[in-house]
All heavy atoms as a GROMACS GRO file, in nm:
protein
  591
    1MET      N    1  -3.020  -1.379  -0.378
    1MET     CA    2  -2.998  -1.241  -0.309
    1MET      C    3  -3.136  -1.178  -0.287
    1MET      O    4  -3.229  -1.210  -0.362
    1MET     CB    5  -2.923  -1.145  -0.409
    1MET     CG    6  -2.770  -1.198  -0.411
    1MET     SD    7  -2.681  -1.050  -0.489
    1MET     CE    8  -2.529  -1.140  -0.504
    2HIS      N    9  -3.133  -1.085  -0.204
    2HIS     CA   10  -3.252  -1.010  -0.184
    2HIS      C   11  -3.299  -0.933  -0.300
    2HIS      O   12  -3.215  -0.852  -0.362
    2HIS     CB   13  -3.243  -0.909  -0.048
    2HIS     CG   14  -3.255  -0.977   0.076
    2HIS    ND1   15  -3.366  -1.027   0.119
    2HIS    CD2   16  -3.164  -0.998   0.168
    2HIS    CE1   17  -3.365  -1.078   0.253
    2HIS    NE2   18  -3.233  -1.060   0.279
    3ASP      N   19  -3.418  -0.932  -0.339
    3ASP     CA   20  -3.483  -0.864  -0.444
    3ASP      C   21  -3.483  -0.703  -0.412
    3ASP      O   22  -3.481  -0.626  -0.504
    3ASP     CB   23  -3.614  -0.911  -0.478
    3ASP     CG   24  -3.609  -1.048  -0.524
    3ASP    OD1   25  -3.512  -1.095  -0.590
    3ASP    OD2   26  -3.715  -1.116  -0.515
    4ASP      N   27  -3.484  -0.662  -0.291
    4ASP     CA   28  -3.500  -0.519  -0.248
    4ASP      C   29  -3.363  -0.465  -0.248
    4ASP      O   30  -3.355  -0.342  -0.229
    4ASP     CB   31  -3.570  -0.509  -0.121
    4ASP     CG   32  -3.495  -0.572  -0.014
    4ASP    OD1   33  -3.428  -0.671  -0.036
    4ASP    OD2   34  -3.528  -0.538   0.109
    5LEU      N   35  -3.252  -0.526  -0.277
    5LEU     CA   36  -3.125  -0.468  -0.285
    5LEU      C   37  -3.087  -0.418  -0.420
    5LEU      O   38  -3.120  -0.476  -0.514
    5LEU     CB   39  -3.012  -0.564  -0.238
    5LEU     CG   40  -3.019  -0.618  -0.086
    5LEU    CD1   41  -2.906  -0.727  -0.080
    5LEU    CD2   42  -3.000  -0.511   0.006
    6THR      N   43  -3.015  -0.295  -0.428
    6THR     CA   44  -2.970  -0.245  -0.560
    6THR      C   45  -2.860  -0.328  -0.598
    6THR      O   46  -2.799  -0.401  -0.526
    6THR     CB   47  -2.941  -0.096  -0.550
    6THR    OG1   48  -2.823  -0.081  -0.470
    6THR    CG2   49  -3.054  -0.016  -0.482
    7THR      N   50  -2.831  -0.308  -0.723
    7THR     CA   51  -2.712  -0.380  -0.790
    7THR      C   52  -2.598  -0.335  -0.714
    7THR      O   53  -2.499  -0.428  -0.677
    7THR     CB   54  -2.696  -0.339  -0.941
    7THR    OG1   55  -2.814  -0.391  -1.003
    7THR    CG2   56  -2.582  -0.427  -0.999
    8SER      N   57  -2.567  -0.213  -0.686
    8SER     CA   58  -2.443  -0.164  -0.614
    8SER      C   59  -2.428  -0.219  -0.469
    8SER      O   60  -2.328  -0.258  -0.428
    8SER     CB   61  -2.434  -0.019  -0.626
    8SER     OG   62  -2.543   0.039  -0.540
    9GLN      N   63  -2.545  -0.247  -0.405
    9GLN     CA   64  -2.557  -0.288  -0.269
    9GLN      C   65  -2.526  -0.455  -0.277
    9GLN      O   66  -2.437  -0.496  -0.203
    9GLN     CB   67  -2.695  -0.284  -0.209
    9GLN     CG   68  -2.714  -0.129  -0.164
    9GLN     CD   69  -2.870  -0.114  -0.115
    9GLN    OE1   70  -2.949  -0.199  -0.150
    9GLN    NE2   71  -2.880  -0.007  -0.047
   10GLN      N   72  -2.571  -0.517  -0.375
   10GLN     CA   73  -2.543  -0.654  -0.400
   10GLN      C   74  -2.388  -0.676  -0.428
   10GLN      O   75  -2.321  -0.771  -0.384
   10GLN     CB   76  -2.615  -0.732  -0.510
   10GLN     CG   77  -2.771  -0.734  -0.491
   10GLN     CD   78  -2.845  -0.773  -0.601
   10GLN    OE1   79  -2.792  -0.798  -0.709
   10GLN    NE2   80  -2.978  -0.777  -0.580
   11ASP      N   81  -2.339  -0.588  -0.514
   11ASP     CA   82  -2.184  -0.592  -0.548
   11ASP      C   83  -2.111  -0.566  -0.422
   11ASP      O   84  -2.008  -0.632  -0.408
   11ASP     CB   85  -2.156  -0.484  -0.654
   11ASP     CG   86  -2.209  -0.535  -0.791
   11ASP    OD1   87  -2.258  -0.639  -0.803
   11ASP    OD2   88  -2.228  -0.435  -0.872
   12LEU      N   89  -2.151  -0.488  -0.333
   12LEU     CA   90  -2.071  -0.446  -0.219
   12LEU      C   91  -2.068  -0.569  -0.134
   12LEU      O   92  -1.965  -0.601  -0.073
   12LEU     CB   93  -2.128  -0.334  -0.149
   12LEU     CG   94  -2.051  -0.275  -0.018
   12LEU    CD1   95  -1.908  -0.247  -0.030
   12LEU    CD2   96  -2.126  -0.168   0.043
   13LEU      N   97  -2.187  -0.626  -0.097
   13LEU     CA   98  -2.190  -0.738  -0.019
   13LEU      C   99  -2.107  -0.860  -0.080
   13LEU      O  100  -2.035  -0.920  -0.005
   13LEU     CB  101  -2.331  -0.786  -0.011
   13LEU     CG  102  -2.430  -0.707   0.077
   13LEU    CD1  103  -2.575  -0.773   0.075
   13LEU    CD2  104  -2.391  -0.712   0.231
   14ALA      N  105  -2.121  -0.877  -0.209
   14ALA     CA  106  -2.034  -0.976  -0.269
   14ALA      C  107  -1.878  -0.951  -0.258
   14ALA      O  108  -1.802  -1.046  -0.234
   14ALA     CB  109  -2.070  -0.995  -0.420
   15ARG      N  110  -1.841  -0.824  -0.264
   15ARG     CA  111  -1.705  -0.786  -0.244
   15ARG      C  112  -1.656  -0.817  -0.106
   15ARG      O  113  -1.549  -0.864  -0.085
   15ARG     CB  114  -1.698  -0.632  -0.284
   15ARG     CG  115  -1.553  -0.590  -0.290
   15ARG     CD  116  -1.553  -0.451  -0.357
   15ARG     NE  117  -1.437  -0.387  -0.327
   15ARG     CZ  118  -1.418  -0.260  -0.322
   15ARG    NH1  119  -1.522  -0.175  -0.340
   15ARG    NH2  120  -1.297  -0.211  -0.312
   16VAL      N  121  -1.739  -0.790  -0.010
   16VAL     CA  122  -1.698  -0.825   0.135
   16VAL      C  123  -1.690  -0.968   0.141
   16VAL      O  124  -1.595  -1.021   0.196
   16VAL     CB  125  -1.799  -0.768   0.228
   16VAL    CG1  126  -1.765  -0.812   0.375
   16VAL    CG2  127  -1.812  -0.621   0.230
   17LEU      N  128  -1.777  -1.052   0.084
   17LEU     CA  129  -1.764  -1.197   0.072
   17LEU      C  130  -1.637  -1.252   0.019
   17LEU      O  131  -1.573  -1.324   0.068
   17LEU     CB  132  -1.896  -1.254   0.008
   17LEU     CG  133  -1.883  -1.408   0.002
   17LEU    CD1  134  -1.906  -1.467   0.135
   17LEU    CD2  135  -2.004  -1.456  -0.097
   18GLN      N  136  -1.594  -1.190  -0.092
   18GLN     CA  137  -1.475  -1.216  -0.164
   18GLN      C  138  -1.348  -1.200  -0.073
   18GLN      O  139  -1.254  -1.269  -0.101
   18GLN     CB  140  -1.464  -1.142  -0.288
   18GLN     CG  141  -1.546  -1.175  -0.395
   18GLN     CD  142  -1.546  -1.076  -0.519
   18GLN    OE1  143  -1.487  -0.972  -0.507
   18GLN    NE2  144  -1.609  -1.124  -0.628
   19HIS      N  145  -1.361  -1.126   0.017
   19HIS     CA  146  -1.256  -1.096   0.114
   19HIS      C  147  -1.262  -1.167   0.245
   19HIS      O  148  -1.221  -1.129   0.349
   19HIS     CB  149  -1.235  -0.938   0.136
   19HIS     CG  150  -1.189  -0.872   0.028
   19HIS    ND1  151  -1.043  -0.843  -0.009
   19HIS    CD2  152  -1.258  -0.813  -0.083
   19HIS    CE1  153  -1.035  -0.778  -0.113
   19HIS    NE2  154  -1.163  -0.761  -0.169
   20GLY      N  155  -1.348  -1.274   0.241
   20GLY     CA  156  -1.352  -1.368   0.366
   20GLY      C  157  -1.457  -1.303   0.457
   20GLY      O  158  -1.455  -1.347   0.575
   21GLY      N  159  -1.540  -1.230   0.416
   21GLY     CA  160  -1.650  -1.176   0.498
   21GLY      C  161  -1.611  -1.044   0.571
   21GLY      O  162  -1.699  -0.999   0.646
   22VAL      N  163  -1.482  -1.004   0.552
   22VAL     CA  164  -1.435  -0.878   0.617
   22VAL      C  165  -1.357  -0.796   0.522
   22VAL      O  166  -1.277  -0.843   0.445
   22VAL     CB  167  -1.346  -0.912   0.737
   22VAL    CG1  168  -1.284  -0.784   0.790
   22VAL    CG2  169  -1.422  -1.001   0.840
   23LEU      N  170  -1.398  -0.680   0.494
   23LEU     CA  171  -1.332  -0.592   0.404
   23LEU      C  172  -1.292  -0.454   0.484
   23LEU      O  173  -1.369  -0.396   0.563
   23LEU     CB  174  -1.427  -0.534   0.297
   23LEU     CG  175  -1.369  -0.451   0.181
   23LEU    CD1  176  -1.256  -0.511   0.108
   23LEU    CD2  177  -1.485  -0.408   0.090
   24SER      N  178  -1.159  -0.430   0.469
   24SER     CA  179  -1.107  -0.309   0.532
   24SER      C  180  -1.087  -0.196   0.439
   24SER      O  181  -1.080  -0.209   0.311
   24SER     CB  182  -0.960  -0.332   0.601
   24SER     OG  183  -0.981  -0.433   0.708
   25ALA      N  184  -1.088  -0.069   0.486
   25ALA     CA  185  -1.080   0.048   0.412
   25ALA      C  186  -0.939   0.045   0.338
   25ALA      O  187  -0.846  -0.018   0.394
   25ALA     CB  188  -1.089   0.169   0.492
   26PRO      N  189  -0.931   0.109   0.219
   26PRO     CA  190  -1.026   0.193   0.154
   26PRO      C  191  -1.123   0.105   0.076
   26PRO      O  192  -1.093   0.001   0.014
   26PRO     CB  193  -0.943   0.271   0.061
   26PRO     CG  194  -0.819   0.182   0.022
   26PRO     CD  195  -0.791   0.106   0.148
   27PHE      N  196  -1.259   0.166   0.051
   27PHE     CA  197  -1.353   0.095  -0.010
   27PHE      C  198  -1.368   0.140  -0.150
   27PHE      O  199  -1.435   0.079  -0.235
   27PHE     CB  200  -1.488   0.114   0.055
   27PHE     CG  201  -1.472   0.074   0.209
   27PHE    CD1  202  -1.484   0.173   0.307
   27PHE    CD2  203  -1.439  -0.059   0.247
   27PHE    CE1  204  -1.484   0.135   0.440
   27PHE    CE2  205  -1.430  -0.081   0.384
   27PHE     CZ  206  -1.446   0.021   0.487
   28GLY      N  207  -1.310   0.250  -0.188
   28GLY     CA  208  -1.326   0.309  -0.321
   28GLY      C  209  -1.203   0.380  -0.361
   28GLY      O  210  -1.104   0.405  -0.270
   29HIS      N  211  -1.187   0.420  -0.477
   29HIS     CA  212  -1.063   0.495  -0.525
   29HIS      C  213  -1.098   0.639  -0.508
   29HIS      O  214  -1.207   0.686  -0.534
   29HIS     CB  215  -1.014   0.453  -0.655
   29HIS     CG  216  -1.124   0.455  -0.762
   29HIS    ND1  217  -1.152   0.580  -0.829
   29HIS    CD2  218  -1.215   0.378  -0.797
   29HIS    CE1  219  -1.248   0.551  -0.920
   29HIS    NE2  220  -1.284   0.427  -0.906
   30VAL      N  221  -0.987   0.726  -0.496
   30VAL     CA  222  -1.021   0.866  -0.487
   30VAL      C  223  -1.000   0.928  -0.623
   30VAL      O  224  -0.937   0.862  -0.718
   30VAL     CB  225  -0.910   0.940  -0.387
   30VAL    CG1  226  -0.945   0.884  -0.259
   30VAL    CG2  227  -0.774   0.909  -0.429
   31GLY      N  228  -1.047   1.049  -0.639
   31GLY     CA  229  -1.023   1.117  -0.771
   31GLY      C  230  -1.162   1.169  -0.816
   31GLY      O  231  -1.267   1.144  -0.752
   32GLU      N  232  -1.160   1.214  -0.939
   32GLU     CA  233  -1.281   1.268  -1.002
   32GLU      C  234  -1.399   1.169  -1.023
   32GLU      O  235  -1.512   1.217  -1.007
   32GLU     CB  236  -1.233   1.333  -1.143
   32GLU     CG  237  -1.348   1.409  -1.204
   32GLU     CD  238  -1.291   1.469  -1.338
   32GLU    OE1  239  -1.187   1.542  -1.333
   32GLU    OE2  240  -1.363   1.454  -1.449
   33ASP      N  241  -1.361   1.049  -1.048
   33ASP     CA  242  -1.467   0.942  -1.065
   33ASP      C  243  -1.470   0.845  -0.948
   33ASP      O  244  -1.526   0.746  -0.959
   33ASP     CB  245  -1.430   0.864  -1.200
   33ASP     CG  246  -1.302   0.799  -1.188
   33ASP    OD1  247  -1.215   0.830  -1.094
   33ASP    OD2  248  -1.278   0.704  -1.270
   34SER      N  249  -1.455   0.905  -0.838
   34SER     CA  250  -1.457   0.810  -0.715
   34SER      C  251  -1.597   0.759  -0.697
   34SER      O  252  -1.698   0.828  -0.710
   34SER     CB  253  -1.418   0.903  -0.594
   34SER     OG  254  -1.434   0.823  -0.480
   35GLN      N  255  -1.601   0.632  -0.651
   35GLN     CA  256  -1.721   0.565  -0.625
   35GLN      C  257  -1.743   0.572  -0.478
   35GLN      O  258  -1.863   0.513  -0.438
   35GLN     CB  259  -1.712   0.414  -0.662
   35GLN     CG  260  -1.687   0.400  -0.812
   35GLN     CD  261  -1.669   0.247  -0.847
   35GLN    OE1  262  -1.677   0.155  -0.770
   35GLN    NE2  263  -1.618   0.225  -0.960
   36LEU      N  264  -1.669   0.648  -0.399
   36LEU     CA  265  -1.683   0.639  -0.258
   36LEU      C  266  -1.809   0.703  -0.192
   36LEU      O  267  -1.875   0.638  -0.117
   36LEU     CB  268  -1.565   0.699  -0.198
   36LEU     CG  269  -1.541   0.682  -0.036
   36LEU    CD1  270  -1.547   0.543  -0.004
   36LEU    CD2  271  -1.419   0.753   0.005
   37PRO      N  272  -1.853   0.818  -0.248
   37PRO     CA  273  -1.983   0.874  -0.194
   37PRO      C  274  -2.088   0.776  -0.205
   37PRO      O  275  -2.174   0.765  -0.114
   37PRO     CB  276  -1.990   1.005  -0.273
   37PRO     CG  277  -1.858   1.040  -0.331
   37PRO     CD  278  -1.786   0.908  -0.345
   38GLY      N  279  -2.114   0.717  -0.327
   38GLY     CA  280  -2.220   0.615  -0.342
   38GLY      C  281  -2.212   0.497  -0.249
   38GLY      O  282  -2.310   0.444  -0.198
   39MET      N  283  -2.094   0.455  -0.240
   39MET     CA  284  -2.062   0.343  -0.169
   39MET      C  285  -2.096   0.366  -0.020
   39MET      O  286  -2.142   0.283   0.053
   39MET     CB  287  -1.915   0.294  -0.176
   39MET     CG  288  -1.880   0.160  -0.132
   39MET     SD  289  -1.711   0.110  -0.164
   39MET     CE  290  -1.729   0.084  -0.340
   40LEU      N  291  -2.048   0.486   0.030
   40LEU     CA  292  -2.090   0.514   0.181
   40LEU      C  293  -2.234   0.508   0.201
   40LEU      O  294  -2.280   0.461   0.312
   40LEU     CB  295  -2.039   0.660   0.206
   40LEU     CG  296  -1.875   0.666   0.215
   40LEU    CD1  297  -1.836   0.807   0.237
   40LEU    CD2  298  -1.814   0.566   0.311
   41LYS      N  299  -2.325   0.555   0.105
   41LYS     CA  300  -2.465   0.546   0.134
   41LYS      C  301  -2.507   0.407   0.131
   41LYS      O  302  -2.587   0.365   0.199
   41LYS     CB  303  -2.541   0.620   0.001
   41LYS     CG  304  -2.526   0.770   0.003
   41LYS     CD  305  -2.589   0.820  -0.116
   41LYS     CE  306  -2.560   0.984  -0.118
   41LYS     NZ  307  -2.630   1.044  -0.239
   42ASP      N  308  -2.444   0.310   0.032
   42ASP     CA  309  -2.484   0.176   0.051
   42ASP      C  310  -2.446   0.109   0.175
   42ASP      O  311  -2.517   0.019   0.231
   42ASP     CB  312  -2.420   0.098  -0.076
   42ASP     CG  313  -2.481   0.120  -0.206
   42ASP    OD1  314  -2.590   0.176  -0.210
   42ASP    OD2  315  -2.406   0.102  -0.318
   43ILE      N  316  -2.322   0.144   0.217
   43ILE     CA  317  -2.276   0.093   0.343
   43ILE      C  318  -2.375   0.128   0.453
   43ILE      O  319  -2.406   0.040   0.533
   43ILE     CB  320  -2.136   0.151   0.385
   43ILE    CG1  321  -2.041   0.072   0.285
   43ILE    CG2  322  -2.100   0.125   0.532
   43ILE    CD1  323  -1.892   0.143   0.295
   44ASP      N  324  -2.427   0.242   0.460
   44ASP     CA  325  -2.527   0.296   0.568
   44ASP      C  326  -2.651   0.225   0.554
   44ASP      O  327  -2.704   0.182   0.656
   44ASP     CB  328  -2.550   0.452   0.558
   44ASP     CG  329  -2.425   0.535   0.608
   44ASP    OD1  330  -2.331   0.484   0.667
   44ASP    OD2  331  -2.428   0.651   0.564
   45ARG      N  332  -2.694   0.204   0.438
   45ARG     CA  333  -2.820   0.135   0.414
   45ARG      C  334  -2.812  -0.007   0.454
   45ARG      O  335  -2.894  -0.077   0.513
   45ARG     CB  336  -2.861   0.150   0.264
   45ARG     CG  337  -2.925   0.282   0.238
   45ARG     CD  338  -2.965   0.286   0.095
   45ARG     NE  339  -3.000   0.430   0.057
   45ARG     CZ  340  -2.950   0.490  -0.048
   45ARG    NH1  341  -2.875   0.431  -0.131
   45ARG    NH2  342  -2.980   0.608  -0.068
   46LEU      N  343  -2.704  -0.082   0.406
   46LEU     CA  344  -2.675  -0.216   0.448
   46LEU      C  345  -2.664  -0.243   0.600
   46LEU      O  346  -2.712  -0.339   0.655
   46LEU     CB  347  -2.556  -0.282   0.370
   46LEU     CG  348  -2.588  -0.285   0.216
   46LEU    CD1  349  -2.457  -0.317   0.147
   46LEU    CD2  350  -2.695  -0.392   0.181
   47GLU      N  351  -2.600  -0.138   0.666
   47GLU     CA  352  -2.586  -0.145   0.817
   47GLU      C  353  -2.727  -0.146   0.871
   47GLU      O  354  -2.758  -0.215   0.970
   47GLU     CB  355  -2.486  -0.049   0.854
   47GLU     CG  356  -2.469  -0.052   1.004
   47GLU     CD  357  -2.387   0.072   1.051
   47GLU    OE1  358  -2.375   0.166   0.995
   47GLU    OE2  359  -2.307   0.045   1.159
   48ALA      N  360  -2.802  -0.055   0.831
   48ALA     CA  361  -2.940  -0.028   0.887
   48ALA      C  362  -3.034  -0.150   0.851
   48ALA      O  363  -3.114  -0.167   0.940
   48ALA     CB  364  -2.994   0.097   0.815
   49GLN      N  365  -3.009  -0.217   0.750
   49GLN     CA  366  -3.078  -0.348   0.726
   49GLN      C  367  -3.028  -0.464   0.804
   49GLN      O  368  -3.080  -0.573   0.792
   49GLN     CB  369  -3.079  -0.379   0.569
   49GLN     CG  370  -3.164  -0.277   0.484
   49GLN     CD  371  -3.151  -0.299   0.340
   49GLN    OE1  372  -3.062  -0.367   0.294
   49GLN    NE2  373  -3.236  -0.252   0.267
   50GLY      N  374  -2.906  -0.451   0.868
   50GLY     CA  375  -2.858  -0.560   0.946
   50GLY      C  376  -2.765  -0.649   0.856
   50GLY      O  377  -2.747  -0.769   0.908
   51LEU      N  378  -2.736  -0.610   0.739
   51LEU     CA  379  -2.655  -0.707   0.657
   51LEU      C  380  -2.520  -0.693   0.675
   51LEU      O  381  -2.440  -0.786   0.634
   51LEU     CB  382  -2.704  -0.679   0.511
   51LEU     CG  383  -2.853  -0.700   0.478
   51LEU    CD1  384  -2.884  -0.668   0.334
   51LEU    CD2  385  -2.902  -0.836   0.513
   52LEU      N  386  -2.481  -0.568   0.712
   52LEU     CA  387  -2.322  -0.544   0.748
   52LEU      C  388  -2.304  -0.498   0.888
   52LEU      O  389  -2.394  -0.431   0.939
   52LEU     CB  390  -2.280  -0.436   0.658
   52LEU     CG  391  -2.241  -0.466   0.511
   52LEU    CD1  392  -2.197  -0.336   0.440
   52LEU    CD2  393  -2.135  -0.579   0.501
   53ARG      N  394  -2.196  -0.527   0.952
   53ARG     CA  395  -2.151  -0.476   1.074
   53ARG      C  396  -2.041  -0.381   1.043
   53ARG      O  397  -1.944  -0.420   0.958
   53ARG     CB  398  -2.095  -0.587   1.166
   53ARG     CG  399  -2.066  -0.537   1.310
   53ARG     CD  400  -2.037  -0.652   1.400
   53ARG     NE  401  -2.143  -0.753   1.397
   53ARG     CZ  402  -2.132  -0.870   1.346
   53ARG    NH1  403  -2.017  -0.915   1.298
   53ARG    NH2  404  -2.230  -0.964   1.359
   54VAL      N  405  -2.050  -0.246   1.076
   54VAL     CA  406  -1.946  -0.149   1.030
   54VAL      C  407  -1.875  -0.100   1.155
   54VAL      O  408  -1.937  -0.049   1.248
   54VAL     CB  409  -2.014  -0.037   0.967
   54VAL    CG1  410  -1.915   0.067   0.919
   54VAL    CG2  411  -2.102  -0.080   0.848
   55LEU      N  412  -1.727  -0.117   1.150
   55LEU     CA  413  -1.649  -0.073   1.252
   55LEU      C  414  -1.612   0.079   1.194
   55LEU      O  415  -1.563   0.079   1.085
   55LEU     CB  416  -1.520  -0.159   1.269
   55LEU     CG  417  -1.416  -0.108   1.364
   55LEU    CD1  418  -1.466  -0.094   1.506
   55LEU    CD2  419  -1.298  -0.189   1.356
   56ARG      N  420  -1.628   0.169   1.273
   56ARG     CA  421  -1.590   0.316   1.225
   56ARG      C  422  -1.474   0.368   1.295
   56ARG      O  423  -1.456   0.343   1.416
   56ARG     CB  424  -1.720   0.395   1.252
   56ARG     CG  425  -1.832   0.350   1.164
   56ARG     CD  426  -1.950   0.444   1.189
   56ARG     NE  427  -2.067   0.385   1.114
   56ARG     CZ  428  -2.096   0.401   0.981
   56ARG    NH1  429  -2.003   0.477   0.910
   56ARG    NH2  430  -2.194   0.354   0.906
   57GLU      N  431  -1.407   0.448   1.224
   57GLU     CA  432  -1.286   0.524   1.293
   57GLU      C  433  -1.347   0.638   1.380
   57GLU      O  434  -1.464   0.663   1.390
   57GLU     CB  435  -1.192   0.580   1.191
   57GLU     CG  436  -1.262   0.682   1.102
   57GLU     CD  437  -1.160   0.729   0.987
   57GLU    OE1  438  -1.074   0.659   0.958
   57GLU    OE2  439  -1.197   0.849   0.944
   58ALA      N  440  -1.264   0.710   1.449
   58ALA     CA  441  -1.303   0.819   1.549
   58ALA      C  442  -1.397   0.924   1.488
   58ALA      O  443  -1.476   0.975   1.548
   58ALA     CB  444  -1.182   0.871   1.616
   59ARG      N  445  -1.360   0.959   1.362
   59ARG     CA  446  -1.442   1.058   1.289
   59ARG      C  447  -1.571   1.006   1.227
   59ARG      O  448  -1.644   1.078   1.168
   59ARG     CB  449  -1.352   1.121   1.176
   59ARG     CG  450  -1.242   1.205   1.226
   59ARG     CD  451  -1.152   1.259   1.114
   59ARG     NE  452  -1.073   1.141   1.057
   59ARG     CZ  453  -1.023   1.135   0.944
   59ARG    NH1  454  -1.028   1.238   0.859
   59ARG    NH2  455  -0.954   1.026   0.892
   60GLY      N  456  -1.592   0.873   1.236
   60GLY     CA  457  -1.717   0.828   1.193
   60GLY      C  458  -1.714   0.752   1.055
   60GLY      O  459  -1.817   0.699   1.009
   61ALA      N  460  -1.599   0.764   0.997
   61ALA     CA  461  -1.587   0.693   0.860
   61ALA      C  462  -1.572   0.538   0.870
   61ALA      O  463  -1.514   0.495   0.965
   61ALA     CB  464  -1.470   0.741   0.788
   62PRO      N  465  -1.629   0.472   0.786
   62PRO     CA  466  -1.629   0.327   0.791
   62PRO      C  467  -1.477   0.277   0.774
   62PRO      O  468  -1.406   0.332   0.689
   62PRO     CB  469  -1.706   0.273   0.670
   62PRO     CG  470  -1.778   0.388   0.630
   62PRO     CD  471  -1.724   0.510   0.671
   63GLU      N  472  -1.442   0.192   0.858
   63GLU     CA  473  -1.298   0.142   0.855
   63GLU      C  474  -1.297  -0.009   0.826
   63GLU      O  475  -1.203  -0.052   0.769
   63GLU     CB  476  -1.241   0.164   1.001
   63GLU     CG  477  -1.097   0.144   1.007
   63GLU     CD  478  -1.036   0.191   1.139
   63GLU    OE1  479  -1.085   0.148   1.249
   63GLU    OE2  480  -0.951   0.284   1.132
   64ARG      N  481  -1.403  -0.086   0.862
   64ARG     CA  482  -1.408  -0.231   0.843
   64ARG      C  483  -1.543  -0.267   0.827
   64ARG      O  484  -1.632  -0.229   0.913
   64ARG     CB  485  -1.338  -0.296   0.951
   64ARG     CG  486  -1.343  -0.436   0.965
   64ARG     CD  487  -1.267  -0.489   1.095
   64ARG     NE  488  -1.293  -0.633   1.111
   64ARG     CZ  489  -1.189  -0.716   1.103
   64ARG    NH1  490  -1.074  -0.679   1.082
   64ARG    NH2  491  -1.216  -0.849   1.124
   65LEU      N  492  -1.580  -0.353   0.731
   65LEU     CA  493  -1.701  -0.412   0.701
   65LEU      C  494  -1.714  -0.560   0.728
   65LEU      O  495  -1.612  -0.619   0.681
   65LEU     CB  496  -1.745  -0.377   0.556
   65LEU     CG  497  -1.739  -0.236   0.512
   65LEU    CD1  498  -1.780  -0.229   0.358
   65LEU    CD2  499  -1.841  -0.147   0.583
   66GLU      N  500  -1.805  -0.603   0.791
   66GLU     CA  501  -1.814  -0.743   0.811
   66GLU      C  502  -1.964  -0.781   0.775
   66GLU      O  503  -2.058  -0.728   0.810
   66GLU     CB  504  -1.799  -0.790   0.962
   66GLU     CG  505  -1.656  -0.765   1.011
   66GLU     CD  506  -1.648  -0.782   1.159
   66GLU    OE1  507  -1.739  -0.861   1.231
   66GLU    OE2  508  -1.540  -0.743   1.215
   67LEU      N  509  -1.967  -0.905   0.713
   67LEU     CA  510  -2.104  -0.962   0.677
   67LEU      C  511  -2.159  -1.017   0.809
   67LEU      O  512  -2.083  -1.081   0.883
   67LEU     CB  513  -2.082  -1.067   0.583
   67LEU     CG  514  -2.064  -1.031   0.432
   67LEU    CD1  515  -2.048  -1.156   0.345
   67LEU    CD2  516  -2.182  -0.948   0.382
   68THR      N  517  -2.296  -0.985   0.825
   68THR     CA  518  -2.360  -1.048   0.944
   68THR      C  519  -2.429  -1.186   0.887
   68THR      O  520  -2.410  -1.212   0.770
   68THR     CB  521  -2.474  -0.960   0.992
   68THR    OG1  522  -2.563  -0.934   0.884
   68THR    CG2  523  -2.428  -0.822   1.046
   69GLU      N  524  -2.480  -1.253   0.979
   69GLU     CA  525  -2.559  -1.384   0.929
   69GLU      C  526  -2.668  -1.336   0.826
   69GLU      O  527  -2.685  -1.404   0.729
   69GLU     CB  528  -2.633  -1.438   1.051
   69GLU     CG  529  -2.539  -1.524   1.131
   69GLU     CD  530  -2.618  -1.610   1.243
   69GLU    OE1  531  -2.717  -1.670   1.204
   69GLU    OE2  532  -2.569  -1.630   1.356
   70ALA      N  533  -2.742  -1.229   0.847
   70ALA     CA  534  -2.830  -1.177   0.753
   70ALA      C  535  -2.764  -1.152   0.615
   70ALA      O  536  -2.824  -1.174   0.512
   70ALA     CB  537  -2.912  -1.062   0.814
   71GLY      N  538  -2.638  -1.092   0.633
   71GLY     CA  539  -2.583  -1.056   0.503
   71GLY      C  540  -2.534  -1.174   0.424
   71GLY      O  541  -2.554  -1.178   0.299
   72TYR      N  542  -2.484  -1.273   0.496
   72TYR     CA  543  -2.466  -1.408   0.426
   72TYR      C  544  -2.585  -1.466   0.360
   72TYR      O  545  -2.591  -1.531   0.256
   72TYR     CB  546  -2.396  -1.524   0.524
   72TYR     CG  547  -2.260  -1.487   0.545
   72TYR    CD1  548  -2.202  -1.433   0.672
   72TYR    CD2  549  -2.159  -1.526   0.451
   72TYR    CE1  550  -2.077  -1.420   0.684
   72TYR    CE2  551  -2.024  -1.506   0.474
   72TYR     CZ  552  -1.971  -1.464   0.605
   72TYR     OH  553  -1.846  -1.439   0.610
   73ALA      N  554  -2.692  -1.459   0.444
   73ALA     CA  555  -2.816  -1.512   0.388
   73ALA      C  556  -2.864  -1.435   0.269
   73ALA      O  557  -2.923  -1.504   0.179
   73ALA     CB  558  -2.929  -1.503   0.498
   74SER      N  559  -2.850  -1.301   0.269
   74SER     CA  560  -2.900  -1.229   0.155
   74SER      C  561  -2.812  -1.269   0.023
   74SER      O  562  -2.859  -1.260  -0.076
   74SER     CB  563  -2.879  -1.073   0.175
   74SER     OG  564  -2.742  -1.045   0.176
   75LEU      N  565  -2.698  -1.327   0.041
   75LEU     CA  566  -2.632  -1.381  -0.070
   75LEU      C  567  -2.652  -1.533  -0.103
   75LEU      O  568  -2.590  -1.572  -0.182
   75LEU     CB  569  -2.464  -1.354  -0.047
   75LEU     CG  570  -2.424  -1.211  -0.032
   75LEU    CD1  571  -2.282  -1.204   0.020
   75LEU    CD2  572  -2.435  -1.145  -0.164
   76GLY      N  573  -2.748  -1.577  -0.030
   76GLY     CA  574  -2.783  -1.718  -0.055
   76GLY      C  575  -2.695  -1.817   0.009
   76GLY      O  576  -2.676  -1.943  -0.034
   77MET      N  577  -2.615  -1.772   0.112
   77MET     CA  578  -2.520  -1.858   0.186
   77MET      C  579  -2.561  -1.868   0.328
   77MET      O  580  -2.529  -1.780   0.412
   77MET     CB  581  -2.381  -1.802   0.164
   77MET     CG  582  -2.345  -1.764   0.041
   77MET     SD  583  -2.167  -1.718   0.017
   77MET     CE  584  -2.091  -1.875   0.057
   78THR      N  585  -2.632  -1.977   0.354
   78THR     CA  586  -2.677  -1.995   0.496
   78THR      C  587  -2.620  -2.116   0.561
   78THR      O  588  -2.559  -2.199   0.492
   78THR     CB  589  -2.831  -2.011   0.510
   78THR    OG1  590  -2.875  -2.110   0.409
   78THR    CG2  591  -2.891  -1.883   0.473
   0.00000   0.00000   0.00000
């Protein structure tokens, strides 16, 4: 894995991988202890780094995550 990725970013990439390289919303659970706000930041960062392709709904919220070739490589899968 890339050394410059945070643990939560690595976990998110691994979670997408566990779902066959594609993960559909919802990405976190709702409520007081929701992980969604932090996950949205990770999604944006991973997309900016080219590790994820993000399909967004009309309002801009992520709807589907796909690993890119670089995303697979960051997980050591080339």
